[in-house]
C-alpha positions, 0 to 999 in steps of 0.5 A: 890923424896927421898928428897921429901919423907924425907921432907914429913915424917918429916913434917907429924910427926910434924903435926900428933897429939899424942893420945888424942891431938887435930889436929894442923890444920883443914886439913889432915896432909898428904896433908899439909906435901905433899904440903910442901915436893913438894915445898921443892924439887921443889926449890932444883931441878927446875934449872935442870928441866929448863936446861933439857927443854932448851936442849930439845928445843934449840938443837945445842945451848948447848953442854951439861948440864954444858955448858947450865948452864954456858951460861945461867948464863953468858948471862941471869943471875941467875934469868933465872934458875928460870923462870916459877918457880911460875906456877911450885910451883902452880902446885906442891902444888896441885900435891904433896898434892893430891898424898900423900893424895891419897896414905894415903887414899888408904892405909887406905882403903886397911887396912879396906878392907882386915882387915890387918895392914901390907901392902905388897911391891906389894900392896904398889907399886900398891897403890903408882902407883894409887896415882900417876895416880890420882894426875898426871891426876888432875893437868896435865894442870898446868904442861902444863902451866908451860912448855909453860911459860918456853918456851914462850920466845923461841917460840914467845909467852909471858904469863903474868900469869898461867891463861893467859897461860891456857886461851891461850892454850885453845884458840889455842888448845882447851881442849885437849891441856891442856892434851897433853902428859898426856899418856907419862907423866903417863907412867913415873910418875905412876910407878916411884911413886909406886916404890918410895913409895915401897922403902920408906916404905921398908926403914922405916921398916928396920930403925924401926926394927934397932931402936927396936933392939938397 
C-alpha cells in the first residue's frame, strides 16, 4: 500500500498545475495518479497474490509460499505467475482511480463543511475508510472475475476475457454471484484504506515539518 501511496503522491505532484497554470489533463489529477499508482503496485505484487490464491485453492500441493513459487516456475514457467493479470489491471485502474478521487473529494467536502484547513487523524481515518468502501463496492465484480480467471484452469472453467468471465458468473450464479464475498472484503479493505491514508497524511506532515526546520 505504501508503494502505491508513494507512486500516487509523485504522479499527483507532477500533474497538479501550479498557481496560474492550466491543468495538464482534462481529468482530475487525483484519479489519474490513483490509476497509475494502482497499476504500478499491481505489477510489483501480483505474483504474490497469485501464489496466495494457489495455496488457498490447492491445499496439500504446496508446502509453503517458496515451494509454490519454485514449482510454478519449474512446471509452468514464469508467465504463469502473471496469469489473470489483465483482469486484475482492468480492475485496479477503476478501483484506485475511484479510491483516490473519492478520498480527495471527501477531504475537500470536509474542509468546506467544517471550515477548517487541518484535518485530524480520526477524520482522515474515517474519510479514507469511506473512500475504500465506495471504491470496493463499485469495482468488486471485476475482482470476482479476476479470481475466477486465476482459478479457471483448476476448476475446469476457461474464460476468454473479463467480459466472458462476468457473463459466465451471471449465467451460473446470477447478479449476487458478482458480489459474493463483498462483506468480508470490505471488512478487510475499508479499515486498511483508512489506516493507510491516516499514516500517509501523518508521515507527510512530519516530513514537511522537518523540511521547514532545515
